[in-house]
C-alpha positions as a printed Julia matrix, in Angstrom:
429×3 Matrix{Float64}:
 103.62  -29.92  -37.09
 105.89  -28.28  -34.52
 105.84  -30.36  -31.26
 105.19  -27.26  -29.16
 102.29  -26.2   -31.38
 100.93  -29.76  -31.25
 101.11  -29.79  -27.41
  99.27  -26.49  -27.16
  96.65  -27.72  -29.64
  96.15  -30.88  -27.58
  95.69  -28.66  -24.5
  93.05  -26.59  -26.27
  95.37  -23.59  -26.77
  95.53  -22.8   -30.48
  98.7   -21.0   -31.58
  98.43  -18.78  -34.63
  99.49  -15.31  -35.56
  96.43  -13.66  -34.03
  96.63  -15.47  -30.7
 100.37  -14.85  -30.47
  99.79  -11.15  -31.18
  97.09  -10.98  -28.51
  99.37  -12.79  -26.07
 102.16  -10.28  -26.79
  99.74   -7.37  -26.26
  98.53   -8.92  -23.02
 102.13   -9.33  -21.83
 102.87   -5.7   -22.66
  99.78   -4.55  -20.77
 100.88   -6.65  -17.81
 104.27   -4.95  -17.75
 102.62   -1.54  -18.14
 100.22   -2.19  -15.26
 103.03   -3.33  -12.98
 105.12   -0.28  -13.91
 102.2     2.08  -13.2
 101.72    0.4    -9.84
 105.36    1.08   -8.96
 105.15    4.71  -10.12
 101.94    5.4    -8.17
 103.34    3.82   -5.0
 106.52    5.91   -5.25
 104.54    9.1    -5.89
 101.82    8.77   -3.26
 102.93    5.89   -1.04
 105.32    7.71    1.37
 102.83   10.53    2.02
  99.97    8.07    2.55
 102.11    5.94    4.89
 103.13    8.96    6.95
  99.54   10.2     7.24
  98.32    6.73    8.23
 101.08    6.39   10.83
 100.23    9.73   12.44
  96.47    9.35   12.42
  95.43    5.71   12.47
  98.41    3.48   13.29
  98.96    4.26   16.98
  98.59    0.71   18.3
 101.63   -0.72   16.57
  99.95   -3.07   14.08
 102.4    -1.97   11.37
  99.97   -1.18    8.53
 101.71    2.12    7.76
 104.98    0.32    6.98
 103.13   -1.91    4.49
 101.02    0.8     2.89
 103.48    1.49    0.04
 103.46   -2.17   -1.02
  99.67   -2.33   -0.64
  99.25    0.67   -2.97
 101.7    -0.8    -5.48
 100.03   -4.2    -5.72
  96.47   -2.84   -5.44
  96.94   -0.36   -8.31
  98.5    -3.07  -10.47
  95.68   -5.48   -9.64
  93.02   -2.88  -10.46
  94.57   -2.08  -13.84
  94.98   -5.76  -14.66
  91.34   -6.44  -13.71
  90.23   -3.66  -16.09
  92.41   -5.06  -18.88
  91.07   -8.58  -18.34
  87.45   -7.45  -18.49
  87.86   -5.02  -21.39
  88.56   -7.64  -24.09
  87.73  -11.35  -24.63
  91.28  -12.59  -24.38
  92.01  -16.11  -25.63
  93.36  -18.63  -23.11
  96.96  -18.21  -24.3
  96.75  -14.45  -23.61
  94.88  -15.07  -20.38
  97.86  -16.9   -18.92
 100.07  -13.83  -18.27
  97.05  -11.73  -17.34
  95.76  -14.28  -14.84
  99.22  -14.93  -13.41
  99.9   -11.22  -12.88
  96.39  -10.41  -11.62
  96.41  -13.31   -9.15
  99.9   -12.49   -7.89
  99.24   -8.74   -7.5
  95.94   -9.28   -5.68
  97.46  -11.97   -3.48
 100.41   -9.78   -2.5
  98.12   -6.83   -1.7
  95.9    -9.09    0.41
  98.92  -10.51    2.23
 100.26   -7.08    3.22
  96.8    -5.89    4.27
  95.98   -8.95    6.37
  99.36   -9.01    8.08
  99.07   -5.28    8.72
  95.85   -5.68   10.69
  97.18   -8.58   12.75
  95.83  -11.68   10.96
  97.96  -14.76   11.86
 100.52  -15.83    9.29
  99.03  -19.27    8.62
  95.53  -17.92    7.93
  97.0   -15.13    5.8
  98.9   -17.49    3.53
  95.85  -19.75    3.18
  93.7   -16.83    2.04
  96.45  -15.58   -0.29
  96.78  -18.99   -1.93
  93.02  -19.27   -2.45
  92.87  -15.79   -4.01
  95.72  -16.53   -6.4
  94.3   -19.88   -7.54
  90.8   -18.43   -8.01
  91.91  -15.42  -10.09
  94.39  -17.37  -12.16
  91.89  -20.14  -12.87
  89.21  -17.63  -13.81
  91.51  -15.94  -16.32
  92.26  -19.2   -18.14
  88.71  -20.52  -17.91
  89.27  -23.25  -15.33
  87.57  -21.8   -12.26
  84.31  -23.67  -12.81
  86.06  -27.04  -12.85
  87.83  -26.24   -9.57
  84.66  -25.09   -7.81
  82.75  -28.16   -9.03
  85.5   -30.42   -7.69
  85.58  -28.68   -4.32
  81.78  -28.81   -4.08
  81.81  -32.56   -4.67
  84.04  -33.04   -1.62
  81.52  -32.79    1.19
  78.45  -34.22    2.87
  74.75  -33.35    2.86
  73.31  -32.26    6.2
  69.56  -31.98    5.88
  68.75  -29.54    3.1
  72.2   -27.99    3.12
  75.51  -29.26    1.81
  78.72  -28.91    3.8
  81.53  -29.04    1.27
  85.14  -27.99    0.99
  84.06  -25.11   -1.22
  81.67  -23.86    1.48
  84.4   -24.05    4.12
  86.86  -22.1     1.95
  84.18  -19.5     1.17
  83.36  -19.15    4.87
  87.06  -18.76    5.73
  87.56  -16.02    3.15
  84.39  -14.23    4.27
  85.27  -14.35    7.97
  88.84  -13.16    7.42
  87.71  -10.33    5.12
  85.05   -9.18    7.59
  87.5    -9.35   10.5
  90.03   -7.24    8.63
  87.3    -4.79    7.63
  86.09   -4.5    11.22
  89.64   -3.74   12.41
  90.09   -1.02    9.79
  86.65    0.54   10.33
  87.09    0.54   14.11
  90.46    2.23   13.7
  89.0     4.92   11.45
  85.93    5.58   13.62
  88.03    5.6    16.79
  90.32    8.26   15.35
  87.38   10.31   14.06
  85.66   10.24   17.45
  88.86   11.04   19.37
  89.5    14.08   17.16
  85.92   15.37   17.51
  85.59   18.53   19.56
  82.85   19.1    22.1
  83.18   15.75   23.9
  85.28   15.0    26.95
  87.45   11.89   27.27
  84.7     9.79   28.86
  82.11   10.64   26.21
  84.61    9.88   23.46
  85.41    6.52   25.04
  81.7     5.68   25.31
  81.13    6.62   21.66
  84.08    4.47   20.6
  82.75    1.46   22.52
  79.25    1.83   21.07
  80.6     2.32   17.56
  82.76   -0.8    17.89
  79.76   -2.85   19.03
  77.66   -1.5    16.14
  80.39   -2.38   13.6
  80.67   -5.93   14.94
  76.87   -6.42   14.79
  76.76   -5.05   11.22
  79.64   -7.32   10.19
  77.81  -10.32   11.67
  74.68   -9.72    9.63
  76.69   -8.98    6.48
  78.55  -12.26    6.96
  75.28  -14.13    7.46
  73.97  -12.64    4.22
  77.15  -13.37    2.23
  77.26  -16.98    3.42
  73.59  -17.46    2.64
  72.66  -18.59    6.14
  68.92  -18.57    6.77
  68.25  -16.75   10.03
  65.04  -18.68   10.5
  67.22  -21.72   11.17
  68.15  -20.14   14.5
  64.53  -19.8    15.59
  64.56  -23.27   17.14
  67.56  -22.42   19.25
  66.49  -18.89   20.23
  64.79  -20.05   23.44
  67.75  -22.15   24.55
  70.16  -19.38   23.58
  68.19  -16.83   25.6
  68.19  -19.19   28.57
  71.94  -19.62   28.23
  72.39  -15.86   28.26
  70.13  -15.57   31.3
  72.19  -18.04   33.33
  75.6   -18.69   31.81
  76.3   -15.17   30.5
  74.58  -13.27   33.28
  77.81  -11.87   34.7
  79.19  -11.03   31.26
  76.08   -9.12   30.19
  75.95   -7.44   33.61
  79.55   -6.27   33.3
  78.89   -5.0    29.78
  75.89   -2.94   30.87
  77.72   -1.74   33.99
  80.64   -0.55   31.85
  78.3     1.43   29.59
  76.6     2.98   32.65
  79.98    3.95   34.14
  80.88    5.72   30.91
  77.52    7.43   30.69
  77.31    8.82   34.24
  81.06    9.67   34.22
  81.48    8.66   37.84
  84.74    6.89   36.95
  86.91    8.1    34.11
  90.31    7.07   32.71
  92.95    8.83   34.79
  90.91    8.92   38.01
  92.55    7.7    41.21
  90.25    5.24   42.95
  90.26    2.86   45.91
  88.2    -0.34   45.64
  88.68   -2.68   48.57
  92.42   -3.33   48.78
  93.09   -2.03   45.25
  94.47    1.5    45.0
  95.62    3.09   41.76
  94.63    5.12   38.75
  92.14    4.01   36.11
  94.06    3.0    33.01
  91.19    1.79   30.81
  87.48    1.06   31.05
  86.86   -2.09   29.05
  83.78   -4.05   28.08
  84.23   -6.53   30.95
  86.48   -4.88   33.52
  88.21   -1.67   34.56
  92.0    -1.7    34.46
  93.5    -0.11   37.6
  97.27    0.46   37.57
  98.9     0.5    41.02
 102.1     2.2    42.13
 103.8    -1.21   42.2
 103.27   -1.59   38.46
 100.57   -4.21   38.94
  97.42   -3.96   36.84
  94.24   -4.98   38.63
  91.25   -5.96   36.45
  88.16   -5.12   38.49
  84.81   -6.27   37.02
  82.56   -3.38   36.06
  79.74   -4.81   38.15
  81.86   -4.52   41.31
  82.27   -0.79   40.75
  78.5    -0.45   40.52
  77.67   -2.41   43.68
  80.63   -1.75   46.0
  81.8     1.41   47.72
  84.4     3.2    45.62
  86.65    6.08   46.71
  87.3     8.39   43.77
  90.0    10.84   44.74
  89.62   12.88   41.56
  85.87   12.79   40.94
  85.24   16.54   41.22
  88.7    17.79   42.3
  92.12   16.23   41.8
  93.52   17.84   44.95
  94.07   15.33   47.77
  95.12   16.13   51.35
  97.87   14.04   52.91
  98.0    13.66   56.72
 101.48   13.26   58.26
 101.58   12.58   62.06
 104.56   14.01   63.99
 105.28   13.87   67.76
 107.89   16.09   69.48
 109.28   16.11   72.99
 107.82   18.28   75.77
 111.24   19.84   76.35
 111.59   21.3    72.83
 110.68   24.75   71.53
 107.12   24.04   70.35
 106.86   27.12   68.14
 110.17   26.36   66.44
 109.14   22.73   65.9
 105.89   23.8    64.24
 107.72   26.27   62.0
 110.1    23.5    60.92
 107.15   21.26   60.12
 105.7    23.96   57.88
 109.07   24.49   56.25
 109.49   20.78   55.49
 106.05   20.66   53.91
 106.62   23.79   51.83
 109.98   22.54   50.54
 108.55   19.22   49.33
 108.21   19.49   45.51
 104.82   17.79   45.18
 103.12   19.77   47.97
 100.93   22.56   46.6
 101.37   26.19   47.54
  97.61   26.67   47.3
  95.84   25.34   49.3
  98.61   26.01   51.75
  99.9    23.27   54.06
  99.03   23.52   57.72
 100.14   22.11   61.08
  97.64   21.06   63.71
  98.32   20.3    67.34
  96.27   17.21   68.08
  96.91   16.28   71.71
  99.33   16.24   74.63
 100.34   12.62   74.61
 101.98   10.66   77.37
 105.39   10.75   75.65
 105.21   13.98   73.62
 103.17   16.64   71.88
 101.27   15.15   68.97
 100.96   17.13   65.71
  99.66   16.49   62.23
 100.96   18.07   59.03
  98.24   18.61   56.43
  99.63   18.92   52.9
  97.8    19.09   49.58
  98.88   17.4    46.32
  97.31   17.48   42.84
  98.75   14.25   41.42
  97.44   11.41   43.6
  98.21    8.91   40.82
 101.85    9.39   41.79
 101.14    7.96   45.25
 100.86    9.53   48.71
 103.36    7.42   50.63
 106.33    8.99   48.83
 105.06   12.49   49.73
 104.84   11.51   53.4
 108.34   10.0    53.23
 109.82   13.1    51.6
 108.34   15.47   54.19
 109.47   13.31   57.12
 112.99   13.01   55.7
 113.28   16.77   55.37
 111.85   17.23   58.86
 114.36   14.8    60.36
 117.35   16.83   59.2
 115.69   20.12   60.15
 115.08   18.81   63.67
 118.7    17.65   63.9
 120.03   21.04   62.76
 117.85   23.01   65.2
 118.07   20.73   68.23
 114.44   19.63   68.26
 114.22   16.35   70.15
 111.88   13.52   69.27
 110.4    11.65   72.27
 111.49    8.18   73.3
 109.24    5.57   74.91
 109.48    5.78   78.7
 109.68    2.85   81.09
 109.58    3.0    84.92
 111.68    0.4    86.82
 110.87   -0.36   90.48
 113.13   -2.53   92.69
 111.28   -4.44   95.38
 112.2    -7.49   97.54
 115.32   -8.14   95.55
 113.48   -8.58   92.28
 113.24   -6.27   89.32
 109.76   -5.58   88.05
 109.28   -3.69   84.81
 106.11   -1.66   84.68
 105.19   -0.89   81.09
 103.87    2.5    80.12
 100.68    3.01   78.19
 102.63    2.86   74.89
 103.81   -0.75   75.5
């Protein structure tokens, strides 16, 4: 007997004309499935990747760049799965089918998991498990592997904690996490493109939809893993007590964030002042509101603080904000000319609105000069108000210089008595 035939016979793989013919047919079907996967990915992959990039890939996770490979491997894996199930292939023919099916499915899973941000180590672990499971199933050795993995473990009460259970839990958790990321992306895009809702209502709907998807994924995972929910009944009282004390702030911030989105008192893009924090609202999260300041610093203010503290919202009903700019001129100057120059400086500033018009008020006759206040309106308070004040005062400085308007200096009276010099400060000192 041929040594190769004898080795296959000892391994349980019988070589004859029929099995060799079936193995050749299986190999041809493998090549055909892989070729069809390449053709489909070239035909529809670029268009699908472009559509995904425009609509659903705006956070830079990179799934659009992997979509062509995902389509290629997924189509090949689907065709190979159909071929494997359509005929009772002998083990010798199952070798190429199992190898190709496991590799195609593993490659598709790798691109998908990396595209949604799964860490590299976890991705390769899942990919290896998928390949071994599919390949072993095709050659009839999956049952032996699962029995061996189930034997490696310990019994805890009525349940068994084994290596097989840990691997199953890992695959389930990773698959659910990836599914949650994809579903949240799709629902977020659908809600954002829906007409009839403003930005705040869309954000609220996205937050509620994300919470609903996570809750649904949790119960699906519990069902897939076969966890009995009645086992948590003993711990429900302690868990509720922990929420009441340990997670009180977290739950309070979550509810406060939902209330803020519902009553629309604070919206993304609003300019607010909370304590010493001044800036525009960048994002309303589950726990805190992100406020971006003019210095580029991002303050995370807990949602509960915005519900209990006094908040100045400069753009709650109207985005126009009035800027007050104090100016004092000398008593010896032409007061009418000085006021006209103040109006001119305000009108020439690019961020000052033409309507409502700027105005100049005479406040008081001070001890050193005539006190005025320029009132100017702006519509972009998120750009800051200090730079508007600086721009108007800079323009006014050069206008005063060109027209001879004098700014007052602090005055000091000096009296000489008994050979000593005594400085009497004015009211400004």
